[in-house]
C-alpha positions in Angstrom: 109.0 154.7 129.6 108.2 153.3 126.2 109.5 149.9 127.3 107.1 149.7 130.2 104.2 150.7 127.9 105.1 147.9 125.5 105.3 145.3 128.4 102.0 146.4 129.8 100.3 146.3 126.4 101.5 142.7 125.9 100.6 141.5 129.4 97.1 143.1 129.5 95.5 140.7 126.8 96.9 137.6 128.5 95.6 138.7 131.9 92.1 139.3 130.3 92.1 135.9 128.7 93.1 134.2 131.9 90.3 136.0 133.8 87.7 135.0 131.2 88.8 131.4 131.1 88.8 131.1 134.9 85.0 131.2 135.0 84.5 128.7 132.2 84.2 124.9 133.0 86.6 122.6 131.2 85.2 121.2 128.1 87.7 118.3 127.8 87.0 116.4 131.0 83.6 116.2 132.8 83.1 114.5 136.1 79.7 113.1 135.5 79.4 109.6 136.9 75.7 109.0 136.2 76.0 109.5 132.5 79.0 107.1 132.3 76.9 104.4 134.0 74.0 104.9 131.6 76.2 104.3 128.6 77.7 101.2 130.2 74.2 99.8 130.7 73.6 100.3 127.0 76.9 98.6 126.0 77.0 95.7 128.4 74.2 93.1 128.5 73.1 90.5 131.0 74.9 87.2 131.0 71.9 85.3 129.8 71.7 87.4 126.6 75.4 87.4 126.1 75.6 83.6 126.1 73.1 83.4 123.2 74.3 86.5 121.3 77.0 84.8 119.1 75.7 81.2 119.0 72.0 80.8 118.2 72.3 77.1 118.2 74.8 74.7 119.8 77.9 73.5 118.1 76.7 70.0 117.7 73.2 70.7 116.6 72.8 69.9 112.9 72.2 72.7 110.4 69.0 72.8 108.6 68.8 72.1 104.9 68.0 75.8 104.2 71.0 77.0 106.1 73.3 74.4 104.4 71.8 75.3 100.9 72.3 79.0 101.6 75.9 78.5 102.6 76.5 76.4 99.5 75.0 79.1 97.3 77.3 81.8 98.9 80.3 79.6 98.4 79.4 78.8 94.8 78.8 82.5 93.9 82.2 83.4 95.5 83.9 80.6 93.5 82.2 81.8 90.3 83.3 85.4 90.9 86.8 84.2 91.7 86.9 82.0 88.5 85.6 84.9 86.3 88.2 87.2 87.8 91.0 84.8 87.2 89.8 84.1 83.7 89.7 87.8 82.9 93.2 88.2 84.3 94.4 85.3 82.2 92.9 86.7 79.1 94.5 90.1 79.7 97.9 88.5 80.3 97.6 86.3 77.1 96.7 89.4 75.1 99.6 91.3 76.6 102.0 88.4 75.8 100.7 88.1 72.2 101.2 91.8 71.6 104.7 91.7 73.1 105.6 88.7 70.9 104.3 90.4 67.8 106.2 93.6 68.6 109.4 91.6 69.3 108.9 89.6 66.0 108.4 92.8 64.1 111.5 94.5 65.6 113.6 91.4 64.9 112.4 91.2 61.3 113.1 94.9 60.7 116.5 94.6 62.3 117.4 91.5 60.1 116.2 93.3 56.9 118.3 96.4 57.7 121.3 94.1 58.4 120.8 92.3 55.0 120.4 95.6 53.1 123.5 97.1 54.7 125.7 94.0 54.1 124.4 93.3 50.6 127.1 94.2 48.0 125.2 93.3 44.8 127.7 90.6 43.8 125.5 87.6 44.5 121.8 87.0 45.2 120.7 87.8 48.7 119.6 84.3 49.6 121.4 81.1 48.7 118.2 79.3 47.7 117.6 82.0 44.9 120.8 81.1 43.1 120.3 79.6 39.7 123.0 76.9 40.2 123.9 75.1 43.3 
């Protein structure tokens, strides 16, 4: 008896949900043809407008001086930005190399000094050019 009550209590909410959802229209897919045609009219344009959309003038027609000058200014500003960026990158790299070389030189110098101090036995001057007689 308890088993049938448990089964009925689990099936009752699913039946209620199915009854409620049967009356609701689907929100995912709508069968409205008129609305789809209206959006296609907004997206697609007549052939006469489409032919002039991307090219305002013919390929062989000469550019005006103002257009040419504007293009050159855009190119020059892009080249200037590129040059400044590369110059900045070069300066950063040169600074990095200089610091690395300085650190390497300092490490080598300290290592050499430690080696000399460790191997010096006090019997002779550390450097041959400090000797009094040659």
